[in-house]
C-alpha positions, 0 to 999 in steps of 0.5 A: 791846835790845828788851823782848821777845826770842827766844832766837835774837836773845839768842844773837846777842849772846853769844860762846857756843853757842845751847845754852848760851844756851838752858840759861842761859835755862832757869835764868833762867826757873826763878829767875822772872827772865825770863818767856817768852810766845808771840807767833806761832809764837815764844817771846819772853823778857822780863826780870822785875825783881820778884825782884831788886827784892825782893833790893834792898829786903832789902839796903837795911836792910843797907846802912844798918846798915853805912854807919851802922857803918862811919861811926861806926867812922871817927869813933872811929878818928879820935878815938883816933888824935888822942888817941894821937898822940905829942909832935913831937920835933926833926928829926935831919937826920943820920939819913936815915930819921928823916924817915920815923919821925918821930912814932914815938918812943912812950914806952918805944919808942926808935927811935934809941938813940945816944950823942952 
């Protein structure tokens, strides 16, 4: 797509009516996301990235905050998981679900309470 486009050139690229495209262009112009200039008899539309760059910069601080926070949370969860891991028990091949539940035999929680 060229840098400057008329409304007709833009409308040809979308499966909606020209009035619908014109309505969207007005919203984008009011939002200062596009600029409209005269080129002879035509009105040409040009993207204005400045408002989006401001949003990108504003979001960057939050991205850093959440990336750092989630990395710290991951380290905490991994450290906690290691300290809470129950001791391994011998595998009982007679019970098919034992392989899936191995490692869940926490003190006070008896998964397989059968008489031998």
